[in-house]
C-alpha positions, 0 to 999 in steps of 0.5 A, spaced: 224 441 498 226 447 494 233 445 493 230 439 490 226 443 486 231 447 483 236 441 482 231 438 478 229 444 474 237 445 473 237 438 470 231 438 466 234 445 463 241 441 461 237 435 458 233 440 454 239 444 452 243 437 450 236 434 447 236 441 442 243 440 440 242 433 438 236 434 435 239 439 430 244 434 428 238 429 428 234 433 423 240 435 419 242 427 418 234 425 417 234 430 411 240 428 408 238 421 408 231 422 406 228 419 412 221 423 412 218 419 418 224 421 422 224 428 420 216 429 421 217 426 428 223 431 430 219 437 427 213 434 432 218 434 438 219 441 436 226 441 433 227 448 430 228 448 422 233 453 423 239 448 423 245 449 419 251 446 417 258 448 418 257 452 411 251 455 413 246 451 409 239 450 412 235 443 412 231 446 407 237 447 402 239 440 404 232 437 402 231 442 396 238 439 393 236 432 395 230 433 391 225 430 397 219 434 396 216 431 402 221 433 406 221 440 403 213 441 404 214 439 412 220 444 413 215 449 409 209 447 413 214 449 419 216 456 416 223 454 414 226 461 411 226 460 403 230 466 403 236 464 407 243 464 404 249 460 406 256 462 407 256 463 399 250 466 398 246 460 395 239 459 397 234 453 397 232 455 390 239 455 387 240 448 390 233 446 387 235 449 380 242 446 380 240 439 381 234 440 376 228 439 381 223 443 378 217 441 383 221 443 389 223 450 385 215 451 383 214 450 391 219 454 393 217 460 388 210 459 391 212 460 398 216 467 396 223 464 394 226 470 390 228 468 383 232 475 383 237 473 389 244 473 387 249 469 391 256 472 393 259 472 386 253 475 383 250 468 380 243 467 380 238 461 380 237 462 372 245 462 371 245 455 375 239 452 371 242 454 365 249 452 366 247 445 369 242 444 363 236 444 366 231 447 361 224 446 365 227 450 370 230 455 365 223 456 362 220 456 369 224 462 371 223 466 364 216 465 366 217 469 372 220 475 368 227 474 371 232 478 368 237 474 363 242 480 362 245 479 369 252 478 370 256 474 375 262 477 378 266 473 372 261 477 367 258 471 365 250 471 363 246 465 363 246 465 356 254 465 356 254 459 361 249 455 357 253 456 351 259 454 354 256 447 356 253 446 350 246 447 352 243 449 345 236 448 347 237 453 353 241 458 349 235 458 344 230 459 349 235 465 352 236 468 346 228 468 344 227 471 351 232 477 349 228 478 343 222 479 347 225 485 351 
């Protein structure tokens, strides 16, 4: 009797390990494809929100990049780490800024994402938003009191990045913010 119990327990553990590995992959795939119901079902099964891809991007980063606020909310409700960084030092807030997803940026900031975080090369979310021309996100970050004079490893500021890309409205906003300091 004890042998059968041990074997049964051992097989269940193997199944749980296999299910866990598969579930992480399933969750990443569901987030990537914007399948809200599937994400919700996997989270209800207990799949961890700590799943990462080969570059260290979390499922929260993927959802923020894709602009899927419903999935971002589900992940945040399961305590996804808003401060996690990928291997380049990018965060979910930086991914939202890159792609102009202001509602997600606001939500991440409400959940204590740090607008002052720098990537491995010193790039900030403000620099990213300025360089990609996302005026509303630049305004949001300015309202949060971000330092506009920070430079990345190439000595570029948010102003320099916006100017290089011809984002005149952002250049005006950043110059105006610089005068207030």
